[in-house]
C-alpha positions, 0 to 999 in steps of 0.5 A, a space after each residue: 540525526 534523531 527522528 522526531 515523530 511529530 515531524 513525520 512528513 519531513 521524512 517522506 518524499 511527498 510527491 512520491 507518496 502521491 504517485 505511489 498511493 495513486 498507483 496502489 489505489 489503481 491496482 486495488 480498483 482494477 483488482 477489485 473489478 477483476 475479482 469476478 474473473 478471478 472467482 472463475 478459478 476455484 483456487 484463485 477466487 479465494 485469495 484473489 483480493 488479498 493478493 491484489 491488496 498485497 501487490 498494491 501495497 508493494 507497488 505503492 511503497 516501491 518508489 521511495 525517491 529521496 525519502 530519508 526514511 524509506 520504510 515510513 515513506 513506504 508505509 504512508 504510501 501504502 496506507 494512503 492507497 488503502 484509504 483512498 479505496 476505502 470509500 469504495 469498499 464501504 459503498 460496496 456494502 462491506 462493513 466487516 470491521 475486522 477485515 478492514 482492520 486486517 487490511 489496514 495492518 497489512 498496508 502498514 507492514 507490507 508498506 514499511 517492509 517494501 519501502 525499507 527494501 526499496 531504500 536498501 536497494 536505492 542506497 546500495 546502488 549509489 
């Protein structure tokens, strides 16, 4: 079966993407709200938000369900979680385009990788 990039939505499990994006969004919001607590520990404060973002993207991408292309499913779910939280980031006063671009790239890469691994695990257990 050849993949048609114009029909990418057929290659993901849409309800799974919504659930994953919602869970990832929740992790991002709660992790962001807990950032002041993380800042109390000198080493944790500097890496708190990047680690929260990576965990959120992995959690969002992990439920691949029946998606034929789990890497694409994971990428869409993780990116959707980030796009859901982006208005809160902008309302918080952060307008660092470089940071937003790197987080976007992290969502794409971590989501695709996590989705691929989850799909591999799913298919291996069959």
